[in-house]
C-alpha positions in Angstrom: 34.1 8.7 -45.2 31.9 6.5 -43.5 33.4 4.4 -41.1 31.4 1.9 -38.7 32.6 2.5 -34.9 32.4 -0.5 -33.3 31.9 0.0 -29.3 35.3 -0.7 -27.6 34.8 1.5 -24.4 37.9 1.7 -22.2 38.0 -1.2 -19.5 38.6 0.1 -16.2 42.0 -0.4 -14.6 41.5 -1.9 -11.1 44.2 -1.5 -9.0 44.2 -4.1 -6.2 47.2 -6.1 -4.8 47.3 -8.6 -2.1 50.5 -7.1 -0.6 48.3 -4.4 0.7 49.1 -3.1 4.3 45.8 -3.8 6.8 46.3 -0.3 8.4 44.5 1.5 5.6 45.1 2.1 1.7 46.4 5.7 1.0 45.2 6.9 -2.3 46.0 10.5 -4.4 44.0 10.6 -7.5 45.0 13.0 -9.8 43.3 14.2 -12.9 44.4 16.3 -15.8 44.2 17.3 -19.4 40.5 19.7 -19.7 39.9 18.5 -16.1 42.2 19.3 -13.0 41.5 17.9 -9.8 43.5 16.4 -7.5 42.1 14.3 -4.5 44.0 12.3 -1.7 41.8 9.5 0.5 42.7 6.8 3.1 40.6 3.8 2.3 40.1 0.8 5.2 41.0 -2.3 2.3 41.9 -2.3 -1.3 38.1 -3.3 -2.0 37.1 0.1 -1.3 40.3 1.5 -3.2 39.1 -0.2 -6.3 35.2 1.1 -6.2 36.1 4.6 -5.7 38.4 4.2 -8.9 35.8 2.7 -10.7 33.0 5.1 -9.8 35.7 8.3 -10.8 36.2 6.9 -14.2 31.9 6.0 -14.5 31.9 10.0 -14.2 34.3 10.4 -16.8 32.7 8.6 -19.3 29.5 10.1 -18.3 31.1 13.4 -19.5 32.5 12.2 -22.4 35.7 11.4 -21.9 35.8 7.7 -23.3 39.3 7.4 -23.5 41.1 8.4 -20.7 45.1 7.5 -20.0 46.4 6.7 -16.6 49.9 6.5 -15.2 51.1 5.0 -12.1 53.5 7.5 -10.3 53.6 5.8 -7.1 52.7 2.0 -5.9 53.5 0.3 -2.3 51.9 -2.1 -0.5 49.5 0.6 1.6 49.7 3.6 -1.1 48.9 4.0 -4.7 49.7 7.5 -6.6 47.3 7.5 -10.1 47.7 9.7 -13.0 45.1 10.1 -15.2 45.1 12.6 -18.4 40.9 12.8 -19.5 41.7 13.0 -23.2 39.6 14.7 -25.4 35.6 15.2 -24.8 33.5 13.4 -27.2 30.3 14.4 -28.3 27.1 13.8 -30.4 26.7 15.6 -33.5 23.6 14.3 -33.9 21.3 11.2 -33.6 18.4 10.2 -36.0 15.5 8.0 -35.6 16.0 5.5 -38.4 13.5 3.4 -38.9 11.7 3.8 -35.1 8.1 4.5 -35.9 7.7 8.6 -34.3 4.5 7.3 -32.6 6.1 4.6 -30.4 9.1 7.3 -29.8 6.7 9.5 -28.2 4.8 6.8 -26.2 8.4 5.8 -24.8 8.8 9.4 -24.1 12.3 10.0 -26.2 13.2 12.9 -27.2 16.5 12.7 -29.6 17.3 16.8 -29.2 19.2 15.2 -25.6 21.7 13.9 -28.6 22.4 16.6 -30.3 25.8 18.8 -29.0 25.8 17.0 -25.7 28.3 15.5 -24.2 28.7 11.2 -25.5 27.1 9.2 -22.5 26.6 5.8 -23.1 24.5 5.4 -20.4 22.1 7.9 -22.1 22.0 5.4 -24.9 21.3 2.4 -23.1 18.2 4.4 -21.4 17.1 4.9 -25.1 16.9 1.9 -25.8 15.4 0.3 -22.9 12.7 3.1 -23.4 12.1 1.8 -26.6 12.2 -2.3 -25.9 9.6 -1.3 -22.9 7.3 0.1 -24.9 7.5 -2.0 -28.0 7.2 -5.3 -25.8 3.9 -3.6 -23.8 2.6 -2.9 -27.9 2.4 -7.2 -28.3 6.3 -7.2 -29.5 8.3 -8.7 -26.9 11.1 -10.1 -29.1 12.1 -6.0 -30.2 16.3 -5.8 -31.0 17.7 -2.1 -31.4 21.4 -1.0 -32.2 23.0 1.7 -33.6 23.8 2.0 -37.3 25.5 3.9 -39.6 27.8 5.4 -37.1 30.6 8.2 -38.2 32.9 9.8 -36.4 34.0 13.3 -37.1 37.0 14.9 -35.1 35.8 14.4 -31.1 31.9 14.1 -32.5 29.5 11.0 -33.3 26.3 10.6 -35.0 24.5 7.6 -35.9 21.0 6.2 -36.2 18.9 3.8 -34.5 17.6 0.5 -36.3 15.1 -1.5 -34.9 13.7 -5.2 -35.6 10.3 -5.5 -34.0 10.3 -9.0 -34.3 6.6 -11.1 -34.6 3.8 -9.2 -33.4 2.3 -11.9 -29.8 -1.0 -11.7 -29.0 -2.6 -13.4 -25.8 -3.5 -17.0 -26.2 -5.0 -18.0 -22.9 -5.0 -17.9 -19.5 -4.1 -21.4 -17.5 -3.9 -22.0 -13.8 -1.6 -25.1 -12.6 -2.4 -25.0 -9.0 -5.4 -26.1 -7.1 -7.6 -23.1 -6.7 -11.1 -23.2 -7.3 -11.0 -19.2 -9.1 -12.4 -19.5 -12.4 -10.3 -18.8 -15.2 -12.8 -16.8 -16.9 -12.5 -14.3 -13.6 -8.7 -13.7 -13.6 -8.7 -13.2 -17.4 -11.1 -10.3 -16.8 -9.7 -9.3 -13.3 -6.0 -9.0 -14.8 -7.2 -7.7 -18.2 -5.8 -10.4 -19.9 -7.5 -11.4 -22.5 -7.5 -14.0 -25.8 -6.3 -12.1 -28.8 -5.6 -9.5 -27.0 -1.9 -7.7 -27.9 0.9 -8.9 -25.8 1.6 -6.7 -23.3 4.4 -7.7 -20.3 3.2 -4.5 -18.5 -0.3 -6.5 -18.0 1.4 -9.4 -16.7 4.0 -7.8 -14.1 1.1 -5.7 -12.7 -1.3 -8.8 -13.1 1.1 -11.0 -11.1 1.5 -7.7 -8.5 -2.4 -7.7 -8.1 -2.5 -11.4 -7.5 -0.2 -10.9 -4.4 -3.0 -8.0 -3.4 -6.2 -10.7 -3.1 -6.0 -12.3 0.6 -7.7 -15.7 -0.9 -4.9 -16.5 -3.3 -1.3 -17.3 -2.8 1.5 -18.6 -5.2 2.7 -22.0 -5.5 5.2 -21.4 -7.8 6.4 -18.9 -9.8 4.5 -17.8 -13.1 5.5 -19.1 -16.3 5.0 -17.4 -20.1 5.1 -19.6 -22.7 5.4 -18.1 -26.5 3.6 -20.6 -29.5 3.1 -19.6 -32.9 3.0 -15.4 -32.3 0.6 -16.4 -29.4 1.5 -16.0 -25.3 0.1 -18.2 -22.8 0.6 -17.3 -19.0 0.6 -19.7 -16.3 0.1 -18.7 -12.9 0.4 -21.4 -10.4 -1.9 -20.4 -7.4 -3.3 -21.8 -4.5 -6.6 -21.3 -2.4 -5.7 -19.9 1.3 -7.3 -21.1 4.1 -9.5 -17.3 5.0 -13.1 -17.9 4.9 -13.6 -17.6 8.9 -16.3 -18.6 11.4 -16.6 -17.9 14.7 -19.1 -16.8 17.5 -20.6 -17.5 21.0 -24.3 -17.5 22.3 -25.2 -17.3 25.7 -28.3 -17.3 27.1 -29.5 -15.5 30.5 -32.6 -14.3 32.7 -34.2 -11.5 31.7 -33.9 -9.3 34.8 -36.4 -6.5 32.9 -38.8 -8.9 31.8 -39.7 -11.7 33.9 -40.2 -14.9 32.5 -38.2 -14.4 29.6 -34.5 -15.1 28.3 -31.9 -12.7 26.9 -29.8 -13.8 24.3 -26.4 -12.5 24.2 -23.4 -13.1 22.2 -20.7 -12.6 18.9 -21.0 -14.3 15.7 -18.5 -13.2 12.9 -18.5 -14.9 9.3 -16.2 -13.9 6.4 -16.4 -15.7 3.2 -14.0 -14.9 0.2 -14.1 -15.8 -3.1 -17.2 -17.6 -3.3 -17.9 -20.2 -6.0 -14.5 -18.7 -7.5 -15.8 -15.5 -9.0 -13.7 -13.0 -6.1 -17.0 -12.1 -4.2 -17.0 -11.4 -0.8 -19.7 -11.5 2.2 -19.6 -10.5 6.0 -22.4 -10.6 9.0 -20.6 -9.6 12.3 -23.2 -9.5 15.4 -22.2 -8.8 18.7 -24.4 -7.7 21.9 -23.2 -8.6 25.5 -26.1 -6.7 27.5 -29.9 -5.9 26.8 -29.7 -2.3 25.9 -26.2 -2.4 22.9 -25.3 -4.3 20.4 -23.7 -3.6 17.0 -24.8 -5.5 13.5 -22.5 -4.8 9.8 -23.3 -6.7 7.0 -21.4 -6.5 3.7 -20.9 -7.7 -0.3 -18.4 -7.0 -2.6 -18.3 -7.7 -6.3 -15.9 -7.3 -8.5 -15.6 -6.4 -11.8 -19.5 -4.8 -12.2 -21.3 -6.5 -15.4 -17.8 -7.3 -17.0 -16.7 -4.1 -16.6 -13.5 -2.6 -14.1 -15.9 -1.6 -11.8 -16.0 -3.2 -8.1 -19.0 -2.5 -6.9 -19.7 -2.9 -2.7 -22.4 -2.6 -0.8 -22.8 -2.4 3.4 -25.1 -2.0 6.0 -24.7 -1.2 9.7 -25.8 -1.0 13.2 -25.4 0.4 16.3 -27.6 0.7 19.4 -26.2 2.5 22.4 -27.7 1.3 25.7 -31.4 3.7 25.7 -29.5 6.7 24.3 -29.4 6.6 20.4 -29.5 3.9 17.5 -27.3 4.6 14.5 -27.8 3.2 11.3 -25.2 3.4 8.2 -26.2 2.2 4.5 -22.8 2.7 1.9 -22.5 1.8 -1.7 -19.1 1.9 -2.6 -17.6 2.3 -6.9 -14.4 0.7 -6.5 -11.1 0.9 -9.8 -8.1 -0.2 -9.6 -6.2 2.0 -12.0 -2.5 -0.2 -11.2 -0.7 -3.0 -9.1 -1.0 -1.3 -5.8 -3.2 2.0 -5.9 -7.3 1.9 -5.5 -9.8 4.4 -5.8 -13.1 4.6 -5.1 -16.0 6.8 -5.0 -19.1 6.2 -2.5 -22.2 7.4 -1.5 -23.4 6.9 2.6 -26.6 7.6 4.3 -26.3 7.6 8.0 -29.3 8.0 10.5 -29.6 8.9 14.2 -32.5 8.5 16.2 -33.2 9.1 20.0 -34.3 6.3 21.7 -35.9 7.4 25.0 -37.3 10.5 25.3 -39.9 9.8 28.2 -38.9 13.0 31.2 -37.6 15.4 28.6 -40.5 17.3 28.2 -39.5 19.8 30.3 -35.4 20.0 29.3 -34.5 23.7 28.2 -31.5 22.3 26.3 -31.0 19.6 23.7 -29.4 16.3 24.8 -25.8 15.5 23.7 -27.6 13.2 20.7 -30.2 13.7 18.7 -32.0 13.0 15.5 -30.5 13.3 12.5 -30.0 12.6 8.6 -26.4 12.8 7.1 -26.5 12.3 2.8 -22.9 12.2 2.0 -20.6 11.2 -1.1 -16.7 11.2 -0.8 -13.8 9.4 -2.1 -11.3 7.2 -1.0 -7.5 5.8 -2.0 -5.7 3.0 -0.8 -2.4 2.2 -1.6 -0.3 -1.1 -0.9 3.4 -2.2 -0.8 2.7 -5.0 1.1 4.5 -7.9 0.2 1.6 -10.5 1.8 -1.9 -8.6 2.2 -3.4 -11.5 4.6 -0.4 -11.4 6.5 2.5 -8.7 5.7 6.0 -8.8 7.3 7.6 -5.9 5.3 5.9 -3.2 3.4 3.5 -0.5 3.7 -0.3 0.5 3.8 -1.6 3.9 3.4 -5.5 5.0 3.1 -7.6 8.3 3.1 -11.3 8.8 3.0 -13.1 12.2 2.7 -17.0 12.7 2.3 -18.8 15.8 2.4 -22.8 15.9 2.2 -25.7 17.7 4.0 -27.3 17.1 7.7 -30.5 17.3 8.3 -32.0 17.3 12.2 -34.7 16.5 12.7 -37.3 17.5 15.5 -38.3 15.2 17.7 -41.5 15.0 19.4 -40.9 14.2 22.8 -38.9 17.1 23.2 -40.2 21.3 23.6 -40.5 22.2 20.1 -38.5 25.9 21.3 -35.3 23.7 21.7 -34.9 24.1 17.8 -36.0 27.8 17.2 -32.4 28.7 17.3 -31.0 25.5 15.8 -30.0 25.6 11.5 -31.3 22.4 10.7 -29.9 22.0 7.7 -26.3 22.3 7.6 -22.9 21.5 5.8 -20.7 18.5 7.5 -17.7 16.8 6.3 -14.8 14.5 7.6 -11.7 12.7 6.8 -10.0 9.9 8.1 -6.5 8.4 7.3 -4.0 5.6 8.2 -0.9 4.6 7.1 0.7 1.5 8.4 3.8 -0.2 8.3 5.4 -3.3 8.7 9.4 -3.7 9.4 11.0 -6.8 9.0 14.5 -7.5 10.6 15.1 -11.0 10.7 13.0 -14.4 10.3 12.5 -14.2 14.1 12.3 -10.4 14.6 9.8 -7.5 13.3 7.9 -4.7 13.9 4.4 -3.7 13.2 3.6 0.3 13.5 0.2 2.6 12.7 -0.4 5.9 12.6 -4.4 6.7 12.3 -6.2 10.2 12.5 -9.3 12.2 11.6 -12.1 14.5 12.6 -15.3 15.5 11.6 -16.4 19.5 11.5 -20.3 21.1 11.8 -21.4 23.9 13.1 -24.3 21.1 15.2 -22.3 17.8 15.8 -24.6 15.4 17.9 -22.4 12.8 20.2 -23.8 10.0 17.6 -22.4 11.7 15.1 -18.5 11.3 16.7 -16.2 8.8 16.0 -16.0 5.5 18.1 -12.4 4.5 18.7 -11.0 2.0 21.4 -10.6 -1.4 21.4 -8.9 -4.5 19.9 -8.6 -2.6 16.1 -7.5 0.4 17.8 -6.5 1.3 20.7 -5.9 -1.4 23.3 -6.4 -1.6 26.9 -9.6 0.1 26.5 -13.4 -1.4 26.0 -14.3 -1.5 22.6 -15.7 1.7 21.2 -14.8 3.5 24.6 -13.9 6.9 23.3 -16.3 9.5 21.8 -14.1 12.0 19.1 -14.8 14.6 16.6 -10.9 14.6 16.1 -8.7 11.7 17.3 -4.8 10.4 16.6 -3.8 7.8 17.8 -0.4 5.5 17.4 0.3 1.6 17.4 3.9 0.3 18.0 4.3 -3.3 18.2 7.5 -5.3 18.3 7.1 -9.2 17.8 9.4 -12.0 17.8 7.8 -14.9 15.0 8.7 -18.4 16.4 6.2 -19.6 13.5 5.4 -18.8 10.1 1.9 -17.0 11.2 2.5 -17.2 15.0 3.9 -14.8 17.0 4.7 -13.1 20.9 4.2 -9.3 20.7 4.2 -6.1 23.3 2.9 -3.2 22.4 2.7 0.9 23.6 -0.6 2.4 22.2 -0.8 6.3 22.3 -3.2 8.4 21.3 -5.4 12.3 21.7 -9.0 12.5 21.2 -11.0 15.5 21.2 -14.6 15.9 22.5 -16.2 19.0 21.7 -19.8 17.7 22.2 -19.6 16.4 25.9 -16.8 19.8 26.8 -14.0 16.9 27.6 -11.3 18.5 26.5 -7.7 16.4 24.9 -7.9 13.1 26.1 -4.4 12.0 25.7 -4.0 8.3 26.3 -1.6 5.6 26.2 -1.8 2.0 26.5 0.4 -1.1 27.1 0.8 -4.8 27.0 1.8 -7.9 25.4 0.2 -10.6 23.4 0.4 -14.0 21.7 -0.9 -14.6 17.9 -1.2 -18.6 17.9 -2.0 -20.2 14.2 -3.5 -23.6 15.0 -4.0 -26.3 12.0 -7.9 -24.8 11.6 -7.1 -21.0 12.9 -6.1 -18.9 14.6 -5.9 -18.1 18.6 -5.4 -14.2 20.1 -5.1 -13.3 23.4 -3.6 -10.0 24.6 -3.4 -8.5 27.5 -3.5 -4.3 28.2 -3.4 -1.6 30.8 -5.0 1.7 29.5 -5.0 5.2 31.3 -7.0 8.5 30.3 -8.6 11.3 31.9 -11.5 8.8 32.8 -9.8 5.4 33.4 -6.9 4.8 35.5 -3.9 2.8 34.6 -4.5 0.4 37.7 -4.5 -3.4 37.3 -7.9 -4.0 38.3 -8.9 -1.9 35.2 -7.0 -4.3 32.8 -8.5 -5.4 29.4 -8.2 -8.6 28.1 -8.8 -9.6 24.6 -9.1 -13.0 23.3 -10.6 -15.0 20.8 -10.5 -17.8 18.3 -11.1 -17.3 14.2 -12.1 -20.6 12.7 -10.6 -20.5 9.1 -12.0 -23.0 6.4 
């Protein structure tokens, strides 16, 4: 005879007496029946005793003992002796899918065989329900309800079937922005992949909210809201623009000592524009020249959702002129795909070129100079994963990134050098490089936190040149040294920076940077560096002022006050 069994699981017996001594609570837990276990513990207070007893009952229920019987053998203000009979062990005979679509069960990863001849565990039933409900709400049915039906008990066994009520099918209506951002709703709709008429998916909404947190030019003005009307869902996004666009620069005019009567223009100029015209486009330009012979230039652009697809495209060009030694150019074309709310994978093609600048007087040399002329065409992958609470100014979380590229490198014969120098050189070779970094922000309190970063890289080729190497040093890597101070074919460095916050985006800090750099081109061996210092980051009404003072020690620089470095600057934001 069929009987409907209403789920009335045994209530937890929680022993708690206010008369307990504060010196410690002694508990004897004795289990009899199909299991025989005795345990004695001393706890600091009655709350710890209650938690222990609750955990033991949960273990019994998970093993299928649904009706344990408890007896108090002894009870005093500072001791308790419990004797628990496990009772019968209940098992699943069978759990049938009922009216649940088999495809839905496959998508939800449900295996009904787990409920045949296995201990009756209500937690497994809860996980089953959760999986089916989650998959349903991602397939357009956010109001799905599920229950157990036709339950039967035969001895100590249970059997039953699933009964699912999917409710109405919901589609997306529109996406509405309730903040003061200039971002176009059409761009956010494509970025979040939430389009009018598409089937409702809670997963898209959850991932979309996380992705918005990853856009540095937007900030939340409140909590997102979801409205259902006429079997359609409308998502309301209260977001504001963040003042992240920056412009910064200084220009100097000095007499040109090498060319009389002319002026030498020096200085630095940086501009970064984000979310141009509310479409997610970003543009950057960075130029720096502090003497006549050396300068750097970088230009970059980013186009999201290229041609209506889910692929982002970016392009960049950089130039490095190292006094009269060499000139490097770097052109990069990148295609990226955001495959979840935290991970970003990109494929790129890159052309690097280097040329010697001054070859006068080198006609009689007997070996090739350290730097040379080359062309390096490579292809690679870059993966970035973000767990930060705020990508613009994080307080907690982590960021990981790794990049690998490989390609053909061609060494060009410079006509200003003796041709015999190239006779024993393999001009076309395979070259690869790899770089990675891991950043961690630790949050102790609104006032205290720690920033740490571990970064490393290597480049490998049988004919490495000086202008092939990584350039390390300066404000963004190892402080206490000039910008691009180190040449390295292998590097590893660690930044450690405790911070004291006295405002939302302002803090004092001290730092210690440690590095290990290899330079096989100049036969410098391994350079183990250390630097330390202090600094300040101060948010003003229209920008951020940074000041860092540091001392650094390396094989080529002593740890001395007269060699200390000051990094400072003001970045205006609008």
